[in-house]
C-alpha positions in Angstrom: 12.2 -15.5 20.7 11.0 -15.0 17.1 10.0 -11.8 15.4 7.4 -10.6 17.9 7.6 -10.1 21.6 4.1 -11.7 22.2 3.7 -14.7 20.0 0.4 -16.6 19.7 0.1 -19.1 22.6 -2.5 -21.4 24.0 -2.6 -21.5 27.8 -4.6 -24.2 29.6 -5.6 -24.6 33.2 -8.1 -26.6 35.3 -10.9 -24.1 34.9 -10.0 -22.0 31.8 -8.3 -22.2 28.4 -7.0 -19.2 26.6 -6.7 -19.5 22.8 -5.6 -16.8 20.3 -8.8 -15.1 19.1 -9.7 -15.9 15.5 -12.2 -14.6 12.9 -14.1 -17.9 13.2 -14.9 -17.1 16.9 -17.6 -14.5 15.9 -20.6 -16.7 16.8 -19.1 -17.9 20.0 -18.1 -14.4 21.1 -21.6 -13.1 20.3 -23.2 -15.9 22.4 -20.9 -15.2 25.3 -21.6 -11.4 25.2 -25.4 -12.1 25.0 -25.3 -13.9 28.4 -26.0 -10.9 30.5 -26.3 -8.5 27.6 -22.9 -7.2 28.5 -22.8 -4.5 25.9 -25.3 -2.6 28.1 -22.7 -1.9 30.7 -21.7 1.6 29.6 -18.2 1.5 31.1 -17.1 -1.6 29.2 -16.4 -2.3 25.5 -18.2 -5.6 25.0 -19.6 -5.8 21.5 -23.3 -5.9 20.8 -24.5 -8.6 18.3 -24.4 -6.3 15.3 -20.8 -5.2 16.0 -19.2 -8.6 17.0 -17.5 -9.0 13.6 -16.0 -5.5 13.6 -14.9 -5.9 17.3 -13.0 -9.1 16.3 -11.5 -7.4 13.3 -10.3 -4.5 15.5 -8.8 -6.9 18.0 -7.0 -8.8 15.2 -5.8 -5.5 13.7 -4.4 -4.6 17.1 -2.6 -7.9 17.1 -1.1 -7.4 13.6 -0.1 -3.8 13.9 0.5 -3.1 17.6 1.9 -6.4 18.9 -1.2 -7.2 21.0 -2.5 -10.7 21.6 -6.3 -11.1 22.0 -7.6 -14.4 23.4 -10.9 -16.2 23.5 -11.6 -17.6 26.9 -13.1 -21.1 27.1 -14.6 -22.8 30.1 -12.4 -25.9 30.5 -15.3 -28.0 31.7 -17.6 -27.3 28.8 -15.3 -26.1 26.0 -17.6 -23.1 25.5 -16.3 -19.6 24.8 -17.2 -17.5 27.9 -15.3 -14.3 27.2 -12.2 -12.6 26.0 -9.1 -10.9 27.3 -5.8 -9.7 25.8 -2.3 -8.5 26.1 -1.9 -5.1 24.6 -0.1 -1.7 25.1 3.0 -3.9 24.6 6.2 -1.9 25.2 9.0 -4.2 24.0 11.8 -1.9 24.9 10.7 -1.6 28.5 9.4 -5.2 28.8 6.0 -4.1 29.9 2.5 -4.9 28.8 -1.1 -4.5 29.9 -3.8 -7.2 30.5 -7.2 -5.9 29.6 -10.2 -5.8 27.3 -11.4 -8.5 29.7 -15.0 -9.6 29.9 -16.9 -12.7 30.8 -20.4 -14.1 30.1 -22.7 -13.7 33.2 -22.5 -17.5 33.9 -18.6 -17.3 34.1 -18.5 -14.2 36.4 -17.5 -14.8 40.0 -16.0 -18.2 39.1 -12.4 -19.4 39.2 -12.2 -18.7 35.5 -11.0 -15.1 35.8 -8.5 -15.8 38.6 -7.0 -18.7 36.6 -6.9 -16.6 33.4 -5.0 -13.8 35.2 -2.7 -16.3 36.8 -1.8 -17.9 33.5 -1.4 -14.6 31.7 0.8 -13.2 34.5 2.9 -16.4 34.7 3.5 -16.2 30.9 4.3 -12.5 31.0 6.8 -12.8 33.9 8.3 -16.2 33.4 8.3 -16.6 29.6 8.3 -13.1 28.2 10.5 -11.7 31.0 8.3 -8.7 31.7 9.3 -6.3 34.4 5.8 -5.0 34.9 2.2 -5.8 33.9 -0.5 -3.2 34.0 -4.2 -3.3 34.4 -6.5 -0.4 33.7 -10.2 0.1 34.2 -12.9 2.7 34.2 -13.3 4.7 37.5 -17.0 3.6 37.7 -16.2 -0.1 37.1 -16.1 -0.9 40.8 -16.3 -4.6 40.3 -13.3 -4.6 38.0 -11.3 -2.4 40.4 -12.0 -4.8 43.3 -11.2 -7.8 41.2 -7.8 -6.3 40.1 -6.9 -5.4 43.7 -7.9 -9.0 44.8 -5.3 -10.4 42.4 -2.6 -8.5 44.3 -2.1 -5.6 41.9 -1.3 -2.2 43.5 -3.1 1.0 42.3 -0.6 3.3 40.6 -3.0 6.2 40.2 -5.9 7.7 38.2 -5.6 9.2 34.8 -8.2 12.0 34.8 -10.1 12.6 31.5 -8.0 9.9 30.0 -10.3 8.9 27.1 -13.2 10.2 25.2 -15.8 7.5 24.9 -18.1 6.8 22.0 -21.1 8.5 23.8 -19.1 11.7 24.3 -18.4 11.1 28.0 -14.9 11.2 29.4 -13.3 8.2 31.1 -11.1 8.5 34.2 -8.9 5.5 34.1 -7.6 3.7 37.2 -4.1 2.2 36.7 -2.8 -0.8 38.6 0.3 -2.9 38.2 2.3 -5.9 39.4 6.1 -5.6 39.1 8.4 -8.6 38.6 9.7 -8.5 42.2 6.1 -8.9 43.4 5.3 -11.8 41.1 6.4 -14.7 43.5 4.1 -13.5 46.2 1.2 -12.8 43.8 1.7 -16.2 42.2 1.4 -17.8 45.7 -1.6 -15.7 46.5 -3.4 -16.7 43.2 -2.6 -20.4 43.9 -4.2 -20.1 47.3 -7.3 -18.4 45.7 -7.6 -21.2 43.2 -7.2 -23.9 45.8 -10.3 -22.8 47.7 
């Protein structure tokens, strides 16, 4: 399996393409984030235009030093970058990882892109990497994200109170969800049904 648990990989579906994030994606990431001015959502970590480069550098540093794998998300129909997501909090010994840091341009929200990205990432995690659990975490106040995670078939594990100190000094309560390997066949079937609609 090589020297790393999560190797760079390109995952392609009918609606979305996931490619390893690269320094050269700065302009495309900036344009995607500008669609909806996503950095204004206080409970997310989408980069504003002046911090796009440092955001990408931090994501690539996480890849090099923490085993994460950040992706640029492309709309398969247009080829345009419409967001980003990543594997991170990789726990090789326990064959677990988290899918997160996910955001989409306004035009890609509420489309099949997110469902297909999650389906491809989960399939790769369970069927190629042999994970026994995949986590999702989100801010307590990110109600749309919480509903989207539950819609995938993930179960809520609990809430980590005062889990993180945010840049503005506020404290984040983090809602933790997971899908375990025994649930994957049913979740896979459910996601296939959602994508067929």
